[in-house]
N, C-alpha and C positions, 0 to 999 in steps of 0.2 A: 458158850452162847446161851442166851436167855431162852426159856421155854415158850412155846406158842400158847397164846391165851385166847379166850373166846371174845373178850372185848376189853377195851381200855379207854376210858374217857370218850366213849362213843365210837371207837374204832372197831369196825366189824371184822370178823374173821371168816366170812363166807368164802366158799371156794370160787375160783375164777369161772366165768361163764360167758355168755354173749352180751357184749356191752354196747351194741349199736344204739340201744334205747337211751343211753345216758346223755347223748348229745340231743338236748331237748328240741333245739331248732337251729337252723343256720343263723337266724337273727341273734339268738343268745350267744353263740360262739363269736359272731362278728362283733358284738358289743363288748365281749370280754377282751378281745384283741385291741379294739379301738381305745379302750380305757387305759391300756398300759402306757401309752405315750406320755400322758400327764401324771402317771401314778407317783413317780418319785418326787415331783415338784409340788403336787397338791395331795399330800398323804391324808388318809382318813382310815377309820377302822375298816378292815376288810380289803384294803387296797395295798398295792406294792408301795413300800416306804423305806427310806433310809433308816438304818438302825442308829438311834441316837445315844444309847448307853447299854452297857452290859454289866452283869455281876458274874463273878467267877469263884471257883474254889480250887486251891492248889493241894495236890497230894504228892508228897515227896516219895520218890522211888529209890531203887537200889542201883548204883552205878555199874556200868559195864564198859570195860576198856578194850579196844581193839587196836593193836599196834601195827605200825608199818603199812598203812594203806597208801597206795600210790595216788598221787595227784593226777587228775585227768582233764584239767582245765586247759583252755587255749593259751596262747603266748602271753596275753595280758590278764589272764584270770589269776585269782588269788592262790590257787593250789595247782601246781603244774608238775608234769613229769620232767625229770626222773625223781623229783622229791617225794619223800614218804612222810606220813603223818600218823601220829598217835591220836585216835579218836575215842573220847570218853562220852558215853551216853548216860546222863544223870538218871533217866527213867522217870522224870516228873510228869505229872498229868495236871494241866490247867483246864478244868471243866467249865463250860458255860452253865450257870445256874439260872440265868434269866436274860432276856433281851427286851429292849423297849424300842418301839417304832410307832410313829403316828400317834403318840400319846398313850399307847396300850402296851402293857407288859405281858410277855409270853414266857412260859417255863417249859423245860423238856418233858415230853410225855411218851416218846417212843424212839426206837433206833432202827434204821434201815440196814440192809445188807448192801455193801458196795461192790459193784462189778465194773471192771475196766474193760472196755471194748476197743480192740486194737485194729490197726490198718490191715489191708489184705494179706501182707506177708507175715503177720503175727510177731514181728520183731519187738522185743522189749527194750526200750531205751528211756525208761522212766527217770524222772528227776524228783527228788524230795528236798524240802528245806526244813531247817530246824532253827528255832531261837537258840543262839549260841554265841561263842566267841573263840578267838584263837590267839595263841602266843607262840611265835616261832613254829616249830613242828608239832605243837600240841593243840588239838581242837577239842573244845568242850561243847556238847550239845545238851540242851535241857530236857528233851523228851526221851522216850524209850527207843531202843534199837528196833526199828521196824524192818520186817522182812520184805515188804512190798507196798505199793500204793494201796492195795486192797486193805491191808491191816492198818495203814495210816489213816484211811478214811472210815474204818470200821468202828471208831470210837467217838469221843467227844473231847478233843485235846487241841487247845489253841497254840501249842508249842511246836506243832509239826504241820506240814502241808505239802502240796505238790507245786513244782516249779514249771512254768510254761506248759500247762496241762495239754493244750491242743496245738502247740507250736511244732509243726511237723517239718518245717524247713526254714532256713534263713537266720536262725539265732546266731548272734555274733560270737558267742563263746561256746557254741556247739551243744547247748542244752536243749536239743529238740527231742520230741517224743514221737511215738507211733500210736497215739491215742486219738480216737475219733468221737468217743462218747463215754460219759461216766454215768452209770445207772445207780440210783439209790432205790432199792426194791423193798416193798412190803408185800410178800407173797400172798398174804390173806386179804389184802386190800382194806380200805376204809372209805368212809363217805366224806367227801370234800366239803369244807365249810369255812366261813370267815374266822372261826375260832381256832382252826388248825393251820399251821404255816410252816414253811421251810425258811432257812436263812442261808444265804451264800456270803461268805467272808473271803476277802482277797488281801494278800500282802502286796501293797503298791502305794504309789504317791497319792496323796489326799484327793487331788483333782484329776487323777489319771488311772483309776481302777479299770481293768481290762474289760473289753466287750465280751459278752457271752450270750448264749441263747438257752432257754429252758422250756421244757414241755412236760406236762403230767403224763404218766403212763396210764392209759385207760383200759388196757387189756393185756393178758399174758397168754402165751401159747402153752401147749401141754408140757413143755420142758421148763416152764417158768421164765421164759424170755419175753421181753416186751413185744407185743404184736400190734399195738395201735397206740396213738398219741392224741392228746388234746392240742390246742393251738400252740405254735412255736412262737414264744415271746422273746423279744430282743431287748437287751440292756446294752446301750452303746458305751463306748469308751469315755470315761470321765463323768458319766451321768448319774452315778450312784456311789454309795460308800463314802460320802463327803465328810463324815465325822470320824476322826481318828479315835477308834475304840481302844486300841493299844498303840502307844506312841512308837515312833521309829526306834528300832533297836537292831543290833547286828543279827543277821540270819546267815546260816551256812547252807550252801547248796551242794547236794551230793548226786551223783549219777549212777545209774544201774550198772553193775558189773556182772554180766551173765556167766563169767568164768569162775565166780566165787560165790557159791550158794550160801556159805556160812556167814560171809560178810558182803552182802549184796550191793552196797552203795559205797562209792569212792568219792572223796572230796573234789569238788570242781571249782566253786567260786564263792564269793561272799557279797552281801549287800546289806542295806540298812533302811528298811521301809516300814511305815505304820500299817495297821490293819483296819480296814473299814468293811461295812457289811450292808446288805439289803435284806429286808424281810418280804417274803412272797407268800401271801395267803393261798391256801389250796382251793377254796371255793368262794364264788361271789363275783360281783361286778369288778372287773379289773384284776381278777385273780387268775390262777392257772386254768380253771374250768368253772362252769356254772355250779353253784351250790347244789348239793344233793347227788352229784356225780360220784360214782365209785371209781377210785383210782388206786394204783399200786405203787405209788412213789413218783419219782421224777427222773428225768435225764438232763444232763448238762451237755451242751454242744459248743463248738467254736462259733465265732462271730460270722463265719462264712457258710456255715451249714444252712441248708434250706429244705423246703418240702413241707408237706402236711400229712398228718395221719400216718398211714402205713408206709409212706415214703421215707419216714425216719427210722424204720425198723432195720434195714440192711445198711449197716455202717460201713460196709466195703464198697458201696455204690458211690463212685466219685461224682455222679451227677448231683447228688444231694450232700455228699461229704467231700468237697474238693480239696484234698490234701495239699495239692501243689500251691494253693493260695492261703493255706493255714499257717501264716507266719506269726511272729511275736506280736504283731499289731492286732490281729484278729484271733490269735490262739494263745496269747500269753497269760491267760488267767492263772493266778497262783493261789488256788483255793486252800482254805484252812481245813485241818482234820476234824471239823465239826459238821461236815455236810450231811452226815447221816441222821442228824437229830431232827425229830419232828417236835414242833412247839405247839403249845395250847394256851389260850387265855383262861381256861378253866383251872380250878385248883385240883392238882393230881390226887388220886387216891393214895393212901399211905404206902401201899406197896407198888405204886405205878412204876417208879423207876427201877425197882427190882425186877418187875415183870415186863419191862419195856421192849424186850427184843422180839418184836412181832415176826421177824424173819427167822425161818427155820435153820438150824445149824447145818443141815445137809444141802442147802440150796446151791452153794458153789459147786459141790461135787456133781450135781445133776445137770450143770450147764454144759454147753458144747465146748469142744476143745479150744476154739479160737476165742471164746468168751472168758476162759479161765486162765489163759496164758499170762503168767506173771513174769 
């Protein structure tokens, strides 16, 4: 893990404190929410906008082969029981080096710590997808062998992601999860501005990228958990990601196998979809929060999550996290393993990417049991 730093491109490392003062006025918050509706259709600097292009860098890895993994798909899935499959992970890493949205180009400047927040019973039924292919009983996956969704989201790799992140019920092939919130944490915090942004990428049809909601984390408790949020912003199904940044290619979906810690994911299904994305500035009109607000990253929610501020803290509260309604329609987001990246319009310092891990290495160990259950 990267070491903690005092500042990077204007990102402050002050300790958490009382953040009620960052919400400058009810009017400012209302204006930020109202601007979101038109943001993807009328993009401009500092507003939410579809990503129009990306640049990448491929690093070739070392292959890892895992033999005889059982198929766990439904009757019409690609990989079914009692068949077994030989899975080879190529170990490659396809990094984002820049994204362009609304006519402005952004480059990576920091990395968050990913934390998966599960439903009330803590069951882990995660699904991951990889760019890959199959021939008979042999499956080839381009990315590295990930041990969990936390590790898949802890880097900057377009070759891996999560499948049906918030779909807790009703998926036709059984690829449901028990996830209610995905946190991307910067424990030291930074000041939101129009020059700093997050990007959400999804594997899905060009005109049908899944609905999701997002909110900035505006405060942490003494254990480093989110304790307050900015406005909950909705991106509806099909309204974003309308440029194919990576064309349709085969992706292999694997499902969590809790009985096999050494080989945690078994093959389930296959699909072939492009990748699109949306850029979400951290601060300004139409952004996550008003510029100048100190934030600690962001959280992703399903399309049916609701609530404001502290109501978004308890992800086991079905009033605001209605699992029974989180189907593939509102919970089917298939985000890419680049969600932890913070982007900037400023030119990074020469050592910025080396020192970009604002999150402390011991963060996950300090979190509560239900927050770290992989």
